C-alpha positions in Angstrom: -25.9 -84.2 39.5 -26.1 -82.1 42.6 -28.2 -79.0 42.9 -28.5 -76.1 45.2 -31.0 -73.3 45.7 -31.0 -70.0 43.8 -30.5 -67.0 46.0 -31.7 -63.4 45.7 -35.3 -64.2 44.8 -38.4 -64.5 46.8 -39.2 -68.0 45.4 -36.1 -70.1 45.6 -35.6 -72.9 43.0 -33.0 -75.6 42.7 -30.1 -74.5 40.5 -27.2 -76.4 38.9 -23.9 -75.8 40.6 -21.4 -75.5 37.7 -18.3 -76.7 39.6 -20.2 -80.0 40.2 -21.9 -80.4 36.8 -19.2 -79.3 34.3 -16.1 -81.4 34.0 -13.9 -78.6 32.9 -15.0 -76.3 35.7 -14.5 -79.1 38.1 -10.9 -79.4 37.0 -10.3 -75.6 37.1 -11.7 -75.2 40.6 -9.0 -77.6 42.0 -6.7 -74.6 42.3 -9.1 -72.8 44.6 -10.3 -75.8 46.7 -12.2 -77.9 44.3 -15.9 -78.2 43.5 -18.5 -76.9 45.9 -19.1 -79.5 48.6 -22.1 -81.8 48.5 -23.2 -80.7 51.9 -23.3 -77.0 51.1 -26.7 -75.4 50.3 -26.1 -72.1 48.5 -29.4 -70.4 48.1 -31.0 -72.0 51.2 -28.8 -69.9 53.4 -28.5 -66.1 53.1 -25.4 -65.3 50.9 -25.4 -61.7 52.0 -24.7 -59.1 49.4 -23.1 -61.5 46.8 -26.1 -63.1 45.3 -25.7 -65.0 42.0 -27.0 -62.1 39.9 -24.7 -59.6 41.6 -21.7 -61.8 41.1 -22.6 -62.1 37.4 -23.0 -58.3 37.1 -19.6 -57.8 38.7 -18.1 -60.3 36.3 -19.7 -58.4 33.4 -18.4 -55.0 34.7 -14.9 -56.3 35.0 -15.0 -57.8 31.5 -16.4 -54.5 30.2 -13.4 -52.6 31.8 -11.0 -55.1 30.2 -12.7 -54.5 26.9 -12.1 -50.8 27.1 -8.5 -51.4 27.8 -8.2 -53.4 24.5 -9.1 -50.1 22.8 -6.7 -47.9 24.8 -4.2 -47.4 22.0 -6.9 -46.0 19.6 -8.4 -43.9 22.4 -5.0 -42.3 22.9 -3.7 -42.1 19.4 -6.9 -41.9 17.4 -8.5 -44.3 15.0 -6.2 -44.1 12.0 -5.4 -46.6 9.3 -3.4 -48.9 9.4 -2.8 -48.3 13.1 -6.3 -49.2 14.2 -6.1 -52.6 12.4 -2.5 -53.6 13.3 -3.2 -52.9 17.0 -6.6 -54.6 16.8 -8.5 -51.6 18.3 -10.8 -51.0 15.3 -14.3 -49.8 16.0 -17.2 -48.8 13.7 -18.3 -46.0 16.2 -15.5 -43.4 15.7 -15.0 -44.4 12.0 -18.7 -43.8 11.3 -18.6 -40.5 13.1 -15.9 -39.3 10.7 -16.6 -41.1 7.5 -20.4 -40.8 7.6 -20.3 -37.2 9.1 -22.6 -38.3 12.0 -21.8 -35.0 13.7 -23.5 -32.9 11.0 -25.7 -35.4 9.0 -28.1 -37.3 11.2 -28.2 -41.0 10.0 -31.4 -41.7 8.0 -32.9 -38.4 8.9 -30.6 -36.0 6.9 -30.7 -36.2 3.2 -27.4 -37.3 1.7 -26.2 -39.1 4.9 -23.8 -41.9 3.8 -24.6 -43.9 7.0 -24.7 -47.6 6.0 -25.4 -49.3 9.4 -28.9 -50.7 10.3 -31.8 -48.4 11.3 -31.5 -48.9 15.1 -27.8 -48.1 14.8 -28.8 -44.9 13.1 -31.2 -44.0 16.0 -28.4 -44.7 18.5 -25.8 -42.7 16.5 -28.2 -39.8 16.3 -28.9 -39.8 20.0 -25.2 -40.2 21.0 -24.1 -37.5 18.5 -26.6 -35.1 20.2 -25.3 -36.1 23.6 -21.7 -35.4 22.6 -22.4 -32.1 20.8 -20.7 -30.0 23.5 -17.4 -31.8 22.8 -16.8 -29.8 19.6 -16.2 -31.3 16.1 -12.6 -32.7 16.2 -10.8 -35.7 17.7 -12.2 -34.9 21.2 -15.8 -35.3 20.0 -14.9 -38.5 18.1 -13.5 -39.9 21.3 -16.6 -38.8 23.3 -18.8 -40.4 20.6 -16.9 -43.7 21.1 -17.0 -43.5 24.9 -20.8 -42.8 25.1 -21.6 -45.6 22.7 -19.3 -48.0 24.6 -21.0 -47.0 27.9 -24.4 -47.8 26.4 -23.0 -51.2 25.2 -21.9 -51.9 28.8 -25.4 -51.2 30.0 -26.8 -53.5 27.3 -24.1 -56.2 28.2 -25.0 -56.2 31.9 -28.7 -56.3 31.1 -28.2 -59.2 28.8 -26.3 -61.1 31.5 -29.2 -60.6 34.0 -31.7 -61.6 31.3 -29.9 -64.8 30.4 -29.5 -65.7 34.1 -33.3 -65.2 34.6 -34.1 -67.1 31.4 -31.9 -70.2 32.0 -34.1 -71.8 34.6 -32.1 -73.9 37.0 -28.8 -73.1 35.3 -28.4 -69.4 36.3 -24.6 -69.6 36.4 -24.6 -70.3 32.6 -24.9 -66.5 32.2 -21.2 -66.3 33.2 -20.5 -67.4 29.6 -21.9 -64.0 28.6 -20.5 -62.1 31.5 -16.9 -63.2 30.9 -17.0 -63.9 27.2 -13.7 -63.5 25.3 -15.7 -62.6 22.2 -17.4 -59.8 23.9 -14.3 -58.6 25.6 -12.6 -58.2 22.2 -15.6 -57.3 20.0 -18.4 -55.8 22.1 -17.3 -52.2 21.2 -16.5 -52.9 17.5 -20.0 -52.1 16.3 -23.7 -51.6 17.3 -24.4 -55.4 16.8 -24.6 -56.2 20.5 -27.8 -54.1 20.7 -29.5 -56.8 18.6 -28.1 -59.5 20.9 -29.4 -57.7 24.0 -32.9 -57.1 22.5 -33.2 -60.7 21.4 -32.2 -61.8 25.0 -35.0 -59.6 26.3 -37.4 -61.1 23.7 -36.5 -64.6 24.8 -36.9 -63.7 28.5 -40.4 -62.3 27.9 -41.3 -65.3 25.7 -40.2 -67.7 28.5 -42.6 -65.8 30.8 -45.5 -66.2 28.3 -45.6 -62.5 27.5 -45.9 -63.1 23.8 -46.9 -59.7 22.7 -44.1 -57.9 24.7 -41.6 -60.5 23.3 -42.7 -59.7 19.8 -42.1 -56.0 20.4 -38.5 -56.7 21.4 -37.9 -59.0 18.5 -39.3 -56.4 16.1 -37.0 -53.7 17.5 -34.1 -56.2 17.3 -34.8 -56.7 13.6 -34.0 -53.0 13.1 -30.6 -53.7 14.5 -29.8 -56.9 12.5 -31.7 -59.2 10.1 -31.3 -62.4 12.0 -34.2 -61.9 14.4 -36.5 -62.4 11.4 -35.2 -66.0 11.2 -35.8 -66.3 15.0 -39.4 -65.4 14.5 -39.7 -68.0 11.8 -38.3 -70.7 14.1 -40.9 -69.7 16.8 -43.7 -70.1 14.2 -42.3 -73.5 13.2 -42.3 -74.6 16.9 -45.9 -73.2 17.2 -46.9 -75.5 14.3 -45.2 -78.5 16.1 -46.9 -77.8 19.4 -50.3 -76.5 18.2 -49.9 -72.8 19.2 -49.8 -71.2 15.8 -52.3 -68.5 16.8 -50.0 -67.3 19.6 -47.0 -67.3 17.3 -49.0 -65.2 14.8 -49.7 -62.7 17.6 -45.9 -62.6 18.2 -45.3 -61.9 14.5 -47.9 -59.2 14.5 -46.4 -57.5 17.5 -43.0 -57.7 16.0 -44.2 -56.2 12.7 -45.9 -53.3 14.4 -42.8 -52.5 16.5 -40.6 -52.7 13.4 -42.9 -50.3 11.5 -43.1 -47.9 14.5 -39.3 -47.7 14.6 -39.2 -47.0 10.9 -42.1 -44.6 10.7 -40.3 -41.4 11.8 -37.6 -42.0 9.2 -40.1 -42.6 6.4 -42.0 -39.4 7.5 -38.9 -37.1 7.6 -36.7 -38.6 4.9 -38.7 -41.2 2.8 -35.9 -42.2 0.4 -33.5 -43.1 3.3 -34.7 -46.6 4.0 -35.2 -47.7 0.4 -31.7 -46.4 -0.4 -30.3 -48.4 2.5 -31.9 -51.6 1.2 -30.6 -50.9 -2.3 -27.1 -50.4 -0.9 -27.4 -53.6 1.1 -28.4 -55.6 -2.0 -25.7 -54.0 -4.2 -22.9 -54.3 -1.6 -20.1 -56.7 -2.3 -19.5 -59.7 -0.1 -17.2 -59.2 2.9 -13.8 -60.9 3.2 -15.1 -63.1 6.0 -18.1 -64.4 4.1 -18.1 -67.6 2.1 -18.5 -65.6 -1.1 -15.8 -63.1 -0.2 -13.4 -66.0 0.6 -14.1 -67.5 -2.8 -13.4 -64.2 -4.5 -10.1 -63.8 -2.6 -9.0 -67.2 -3.7 -10.1 -66.5 -7.3 -8.3 -63.2 -7.4 -5.1 -64.8 -6.1 -5.3 -67.6 -8.6 -6.2 -65.4 -11.5 -9.7 -67.0 -11.9 -13.0 -65.1 -12.6 -14.6 -63.7 -9.4 -18.2 -64.0 -8.4 -20.3 -61.0 -9.6 -22.7 -59.4 -7.2 -25.7 -61.0 -8.9 -24.3 -64.4 -8.5 -23.4 -63.7 -4.8 -27.0 -62.5 -4.1 -28.5 -65.6 -5.8 -26.2 -68.0 -4.0 -26.8 -66.3 -0.6 -30.6 -66.2 -1.2 -30.8 -69.9 -2.1 -28.7 -71.0 0.9 -30.8 -68.9 3.3 -33.9 -70.5 1.8 -32.3 -73.9 2.5 -31.6 -72.7 6.1 -35.3 -71.9 6.6 -36.3 -75.4 5.2 -33.8 -77.0 7.6 -35.2 -75.1 10.6 -38.7 -76.2 9.6 -37.5 -79.8 9.4 -35.8 -79.7 12.7 -38.8 -78.1 14.4 -41.2 -80.7 13.0 -39.4 -84.0 12.7 -37.0 -84.2 15.7 -38.0 -87.0 18.1 -38.7 -84.5 20.8 -39.8 -80.9 20.4 -36.5 -78.8 20.3 -35.9 -76.3 23.0 -36.5 -72.7 21.9 -32.9 -71.7 22.5 -31.6 -74.6 20.5 -33.5 -73.7 17.4 -33.0 -70.0 17.8 -29.2 -70.5 18.1 -29.2 -72.6 14.9 -31.2 -69.9 13.1 -28.8 -67.1 14.2 -25.6 -69.1 13.5 -26.9 -70.3 10.1 -27.6 -66.7 9.1 -24.2 -65.6 10.3 -22.5 -68.3 8.2 -24.5 -67.9 5.0 -25.0 -64.1 5.0 -22.9 -62.3 2.4 -22.2 -59.4 4.8 -21.0 -61.5 7.7 -18.2 -60.2 9.9 -16.4 -62.0 12.8 -17.9 -59.5 15.3 -21.4 -60.8 14.4 -20.5 -63.6 16.8 -21.7 -61.3 19.6 -25.2 -62.3 18.4 -24.6 -65.9 19.3 -23.0 -65.5 22.8 -26.2 -65.2 24.8 -27.9 -67.8 22.6 -25.2 -70.4 23.0 -25.3 -69.9 26.8 -29.0 -71.0 26.7 -28.7 -73.6 23.9 -25.6 -75.6 24.8 -24.1 -74.4 28.1 -21.0 -76.5 28.1 -17.8 -74.6 28.8 -15.2 -76.5 26.9 -16.8 -76.4 23.4 -18.0 -72.8 23.9 -14.6 -71.6 24.8 -13.0 -73.4 21.9 -15.5 -71.9 19.6 -14.8 -68.4 21.0 -11.1 -68.9 20.6 -11.7 -69.7 16.9 -13.8 -66.6 16.5 -11.2 -64.4 18.2 -8.5 -65.9 15.9 -10.7 -65.0 12.9 -11.2 -61.4 14.1 -7.5 -60.8 14.8 -6.6 -62.2 11.5 -9.1 -59.9 9.7 -7.6 -56.9 11.5 -4.1 -57.8 10.4 -5.2 -58.6 6.9 -6.9 -55.3 6.6 -3.8 -53.5 7.9 -2.0 -54.9 4.9 -4.7 -54.5 2.3 -5.9 -51.0 3.5 -2.7 -49.7 5.0 0.0 -51.3 2.8 2.3 -51.9 5.7 5.0 -54.5 6.2 4.3 -58.2 7.0 5.7 -57.6 10.5 2.4 -56.0 11.4 0.1 -57.8 8.9 -0.7 -61.1 7.3 -1.3 -62.1 3.7 -4.4 -63.7 2.2 -3.7 -67.4 2.8 -3.3 -66.9 6.5 -6.4 -64.8 6.8 -8.4 -67.4 4.8 -7.1 -70.1 7.1 -8.3 -68.2 10.2 -11.7 -67.4 8.5 -12.2 -71.1 7.7 -11.4 -72.1 11.3 -14.0 -69.6 12.6 -16.7 -70.7 10.2 -16.0 -74.4 10.8 -16.1 -73.9 14.5 -19.5 -72.2 14.2 -20.8 -75.1 12.1 -19.5 -77.6 14.6 -21.4 -75.8 17.4 -24.5 -76.0 15.2 -23.9 -79.7 14.7 -23.5 -80.3 18.5 -26.8 -78.5 19.2 -28.5 -80.6 16.5 -27.1 -83.8 18.1 -28.6 -82.7 21.4 -31.9 -82.4 19.7 -31.9 -85.9 18.3 -30.2 -87.4 21.4 -31.6 -85.5 24.4 -29.2 -87.5 26.7 -26.4 -85.2 25.5 -28.4 -82.1 26.4 -27.2 -80.8 29.8 -30.3 -78.6 30.2 -32.7 -81.6 29.8 -30.3 -83.6 31.9 -31.1 -81.2 34.8 -34.7 -82.3 34.7 -36.1 -79.3 32.8 -38.2 -79.6 29.6 -37.5 -76.2 28.2 -36.8 -73.1 30.4 -37.6 -70.8 27.4 -40.7 -72.7 26.2 -43.3 -70.2 27.5 -46.7 -70.7 25.8 -45.3 -73.6 23.8 -45.4 -75.7 26.9 -49.1 -75.0 27.7 -51.7 -77.7 27.2 -53.1 -77.4 23.7 -55.2 -79.0 21.1 -53.7 -81.8 19.0 -50.8 -80.5 17.0 -50.3 -81.0 13.3 -48.0 -84.0 14.0 -50.5 -85.7 16.3 -53.5 -85.6 14.0 -52.2 -88.5 12.0 -53.7 -91.8 13.1 -50.3 -93.6 12.8 -48.2 -94.3 15.9 -44.6 -93.5 16.5 -44.5 -90.2 14.8 -42.1 -87.6 16.1 -43.5 -85.8 19.1 -46.3 -88.3 19.5 -46.8 -90.1 22.8 -48.5 -93.5 22.6 -51.9 -93.5 24.4 -52.4 -95.2 27.7 -54.8 -98.2 27.7 -56.6 -99.5 30.7 -56.9 -103.2 31.1 -58.6 -105.1 33.8 -56.3 -107.0 36.2 -57.3 -110.4 37.5 -59.1 -110.3 40.8 -58.4 -112.5 43.7 -61.3 -113.6 45.9 -62.5 -110.9 48.2 -60.6 -108.1 46.4 -62.1 -105.2 44.7 -61.5 -104.8 40.9 -58.3 -103.0 40.0 -57.1 -101.2 36.9 -53.6 -101.6 35.5 -52.1 -99.0 33.2 -50.0 -100.1 30.3 -48.6 -98.2 27.3 
């Protein structure tokens, strides 16, 4: 593998050149002259204005513009059913503005507000509703509400790209997977979920720089935007057990808990029943069509079988999530080599997405920055994203039939939707399987292949006391390195004694 130097920073480090190191990109670059030459030294010479980060930002900006164009029909004609589904321009922003009366009832703060999105989404909706107050109360303000929220998502998107680039160590170009992601182009403006992805990216960035308390703050705020950061915090605690840094991880948890409580405190002070009611609605909500349990119910309804009740769905989902936590603990402790942070974090987020009863295809935006750090291989990542995009489009066309009752020309029936949902779920599970394979066989891990232990390891890479796995007197345990022994080497006449090291 050939390397070059990063540009645009005071301290220049070797970086991996993607057109040299990735077979698919090597093939794609043939149309524009082939891979970067072995005698070139990007980063060692001044690239001028177009540094790596600036190119990535430009890529993200172009992708964000294309993403707006995918919503152009609804921005012109309005978000009406079934039109917004059959044209695949659905977005939670304008629908929540109308259905949840965001313009008059502030989410979580006003009594009687029907807002059902997470707490951070309520904060953002409140702020953006205030910013668009001068646009009136009709369709014009609904459009302004969408545009302002979309603009904020663009800022979060570009920030996440820069953070991933700065967190990826020698593989800064892997952030292009976030900058030009098909999943983000189609789904970044569908909901407020990308806020969680951006905040988690910031948390991982700070964690990689050993700023544990600051990282905890961002993870705590991210947990107000989506539940999966809670599982990420668990994985970091498990890695702390493996590496002997439990105290640092408990500090991380404490900082996250304080940040979460501070974000919730104003709501509890102004409208105390709001958050408990949100949790009750979350528990009593039915499974979505895209979830495992919703898919079972769709099949059961079509076949005339009994469907799963909400109690059974909650019990099944809870047990599977407990198994997910147990699996994360097992991977953290028993893999031959300590997993990289991004690997285990991706598995936690992907596992939650697959097993959660409220999963939607646009929740894949959580995974895009994580997969760029966990397994930056373009071919499988693009295939996975193609499966997710297929699932999303199928859901839109399915809802256009079930909610709008339109002809099959602009919609699909249950079997076709279920097929697409299964493809998306299986693709996510395959990505999890590939990351687990990389854990057990590090030779497959392209990040370790570049000569880096863990770019996101942070305090977990610091020298520490013996970890839990190393206190056992037995040899050959996972994560344990055999001690070096010093044996005297035979001396020749006139030579000083020498010491030989053997394992």
